[in-house]
C-alpha positions as CSV (number, residue, x, y, z in Angstrom):
1,M,24.6,-34.6,13.0
2,F,24.0,-37.4,10.6
3,V,23.4,-41.1,10.8
4,T,24.0,-43.8,8.1
5,T,21.3,-45.0,5.8
6,G,21.5,-48.3,7.6
7,Q,20.9,-46.7,11.0
8,A,18.0,-44.7,9.5
9,G,16.5,-47.9,8.0
10,T,16.7,-49.6,11.4
11,V,14.8,-46.7,13.1
12,L,12.2,-46.5,10.3
13,G,11.8,-50.2,9.9
14,C,12.9,-50.4,6.2
15,S,15.8,-51.4,4.1
16,I,18.7,-49.3,3.0
17,P,17.5,-49.1,-0.6
18,T,14.1,-47.9,0.7
19,V,15.8,-45.2,2.8
20,K,17.8,-44.1,-0.3
21,K,14.6,-44.0,-2.3
22,L,13.0,-41.8,0.2
23,M,15.9,-39.4,0.1
24,A,15.9,-39.4,-3.7
25,T,12.3,-38.1,-3.8
26,G,13.5,-34.8,-2.3
27,V,11.2,-34.9,0.8
28,V,14.1,-35.3,3.3
29,P,15.6,-31.8,4.0
30,G,19.3,-31.4,4.8
31,V,20.6,-34.5,2.9
32,R,24.3,-34.2,2.2
33,E,24.7,-33.8,-1.6
34,S,28.3,-35.0,-1.9
35,G,30.4,-37.7,-0.4
36,R,28.9,-40.6,1.6
37,Q,25.1,-40.5,1.6
38,V,23.9,-39.9,5.1
39,F,20.6,-39.1,6.8
40,P,20.1,-36.0,9.1
41,L,19.6,-37.1,12.6
42,A,17.0,-34.4,13.4
43,V,15.0,-35.4,10.4
44,L,15.1,-39.0,11.4
45,Q,13.8,-38.1,14.8
46,A,11.0,-36.0,13.3
47,L,10.0,-38.9,11.0
48,Q,10.0,-41.4,13.8
49,A,7.4,-39.2,15.5
50,R,5.1,-38.9,12.6
51,P,1.6,-40.3,13.4
52,A,-0.1,-43.2,11.8
53,A,-2.8,-42.4,9.2
54,D,-6.3,-42.6,10.7
55,L,-8.2,-44.3,7.9
56,S,-11.3,-45.0,10.1
57,V,-12.8,-41.7,9.0
58,L,-12.8,-42.5,5.3
59,G,-16.1,-44.3,5.3
60,T,-14.9,-47.3,3.3
61,S,-13.8,-50.8,4.4
62,E,-10.5,-50.6,2.6
63,V,-8.4,-48.2,0.6
64,A,-5.8,-48.7,-2.1
65,V,-2.3,-47.4,-1.6
66,L,0.2,-46.6,-4.3
67,R,3.7,-47.5,-3.2
68,S,5.8,-45.2,-5.3
69,D,9.4,-45.0,-6.3
70,A,11.6,-41.9,-6.8
71,P,11.0,-40.3,-10.2
72,V,12.3,-42.1,-13.3
73,K,12.3,-40.6,-16.8
74,V,10.2,-42.6,-19.2
75,D,9.4,-42.3,-23.0
76,E,5.6,-42.6,-23.0
77,P,3.1,-40.6,-25.0
78,D,1.1,-39.5,-21.9
79,R,3.8,-38.8,-19.4
80,D,7.5,-38.0,-19.1
81,W,8.0,-39.4,-15.6
82,I,6.9,-42.3,-13.3
83,G,7.2,-42.1,-9.6
84,F,7.1,-39.3,-7.0
85,G,9.6,-36.4,-6.7
86,T,9.5,-32.9,-5.4
87,A,11.3,-31.6,-8.5
88,L,8.2,-32.4,-10.7
89,D,5.5,-29.9,-11.2
90,E,1.9,-30.7,-10.4
91,A,1.0,-31.7,-14.0
92,Q,4.0,-34.0,-14.2
93,L,3.2,-35.5,-10.8
94,L,-0.4,-36.2,-11.7
95,A,0.6,-37.9,-14.9
96,A,3.4,-39.9,-13.1
97,L,1.1,-41.1,-10.3
98,S,-2.3,-41.8,-12.1
99,G,-1.3,-44.9,-14.0
100,W,-0.4,-47.3,-15.5
101,W,-0.7,-49.8,-12.7
102,R,-1.5,-53.5,-12.3
103,C,-4.5,-53.4,-10.0
104,D,-8.2,-54.1,-9.6
105,P,-9.5,-50.7,-10.8
106,A,-13.0,-51.1,-9.4
107,R,-11.4,-51.8,-6.0
108,V,-9.2,-48.8,-6.2
109,A,-12.2,-46.6,-7.2
110,A,-14.3,-48.0,-4.4
111,G,-11.9,-46.5,-1.9
112,A,-12.4,-43.0,-3.4
113,V,-8.9,-41.9,-2.4
114,L,-5.4,-43.1,-3.3
115,P,-2.7,-42.3,-0.8
116,V,0.8,-42.3,-2.4
117,T,3.5,-43.6,-0.1
118,V,7.3,-43.7,-0.2
119,A,8.9,-45.8,2.5
120,G,5.6,-46.0,4.3
121,F,5.0,-42.2,4.5
122,V,2.1,-40.5,2.6
123,V,3.7,-38.0,0.2
124,A,0.7,-37.4,-2.1
125,V,-3.0,-38.0,-2.3
126,L,-5.1,-38.7,-5.4
127,T,-8.9,-38.4,-5.8
128,G,-11.3,-38.5,-8.7
129,L,-10.8,-42.2,-9.3
130,T,-14.3,-42.9,-10.7
131,E,-13.1,-43.7,-14.3
132,W,-10.3,-45.9,-15.6
133,E,-8.8,-47.1,-18.8
134,S,-7.1,-50.4,-19.6
135,D,-4.0,-50.9,-21.7
136,G,-5.8,-53.7,-23.5
137,T,-3.9,-56.5,-21.9
138,V,-6.1,-59.5,-20.9
139,G,-5.9,-61.1,-17.4
140,T,-3.8,-60.3,-14.4
141,A,-1.1,-58.5,-16.4
142,A,-3.5,-55.7,-17.4
143,R,-2.6,-52.2,-16.4
144,F,-4.9,-49.4,-15.7
145,R,-4.9,-45.6,-15.4
146,F,-7.3,-43.1,-14.0
147,P,-7.7,-40.3,-16.5
148,K,-10.0,-38.1,-14.2
149,A,-7.7,-38.4,-11.2
150,R,-7.0,-35.2,-9.3
151,L,-3.9,-34.4,-7.3
152,A,-5.6,-33.5,-4.0
153,G,-2.2,-32.8,-2.4
154,Y,1.5,-33.5,-2.2
155,L,4.3,-32.4,0.1
156,T,7.8,-31.2,-0.5
157,D,9.1,-31.6,3.1
158,L,8.2,-34.6,5.1
159,T,9.2,-33.0,8.4
160,A,6.7,-30.1,7.8
161,P,3.9,-31.8,5.7
162,A,2.1,-28.8,4.3
163,N,0.1,-29.3,1.2
164,A,2.1,-27.9,-1.8
165,A,-1.0,-28.1,-4.0
166,D,-4.0,-25.8,-3.8
167,P,-7.0,-28.0,-4.4
168,A,-10.2,-26.3,-5.4
169,D,-12.4,-29.0,-3.9
170,A,-12.9,-28.7,-0.1
171,E,-13.1,-32.4,0.4
172,D,-9.9,-33.0,-1.5
173,A,-8.2,-30.4,0.7
174,S,-9.6,-32.2,3.8
175,L,-8.4,-35.6,2.7
176,A,-4.9,-34.3,1.9
177,G,-4.7,-32.6,5.3
178,L,-5.7,-35.8,7.0
179,L,-3.2,-38.0,5.2
180,L,-0.1,-36.1,4.1
181,G,2.9,-36.8,6.2
182,T,1.4,-39.7,8.1
183,R,2.7,-43.2,8.3
184,L,0.8,-45.8,6.3
185,A,2.1,-49.3,6.4
186,S,1.2,-51.6,3.5
187,V,2.4,-54.9,2.0
188,S,2.2,-55.8,-1.7
189,G,4.1,-57.6,-4.4
190,G,3.4,-54.7,-6.7
191,P,2.9,-51.0,-6.7
192,I,-0.8,-51.1,-5.5
193,A,-1.6,-52.4,-2.0
194,Y,-5.0,-52.6,-0.3
195,V,-5.3,-51.8,3.4
196,T,-8.3,-52.0,5.7
197,T,-9.5,-48.7,7.2
198,H,-9.2,-50.0,10.8
199,P,-6.9,-47.9,13.0
200,T,-3.3,-48.6,12.2
201,T,-0.3,-48.8,14.4
202,N,2.7,-46.5,14.2
203,T,4.9,-48.8,12.1
204,T,6.3,-48.6,8.6
205,A,6.3,-51.6,6.3
206,D,9.3,-51.9,4.0
207,E,8.6,-50.9,0.4
208,G,10.9,-53.0,-1.8
209,E,10.8,-53.4,-5.5
């Protein structure tokens, strides 16, 4: 059985474009590939039951969140893609997710971990954020990337959120296990949001453009 993207958005608390973005990442199994785009009912029920991220164990007062889009091809010297998608390999994913973002890089680094969300679900986790580079722009328009970032984990199926990466660092593996597949609401006018590490409720904030 299937439901419309509008019905899925109502259940998940997000817009139709955000539901379609989630489907375009490849993490929603059983999506109909032709005809009217619809959402599998069993998957929707599984996503509705996903727990909220418990950020209280991170040991910081806040953490940055990267609110990602589905992958888009770009012509840049240090990456071929921007965004998150299960069709990308680990190297492509890391390059696509580790910059260039408008953000406060010191604030991102202070959180020590960067959950990557699509439609309010954590689909990847970055660590190794201690160093950053600027694009040279002055002021609030400056963009930054984190050249030493590590892909601690990512998932390929949101209904069975196993880590598709194999991190060598035990702490990276632990953080990925804690966060992948959970619901992490955030609100921001740009790709980077900042959320407090107090316990969250089981709600999903819409992630528009």
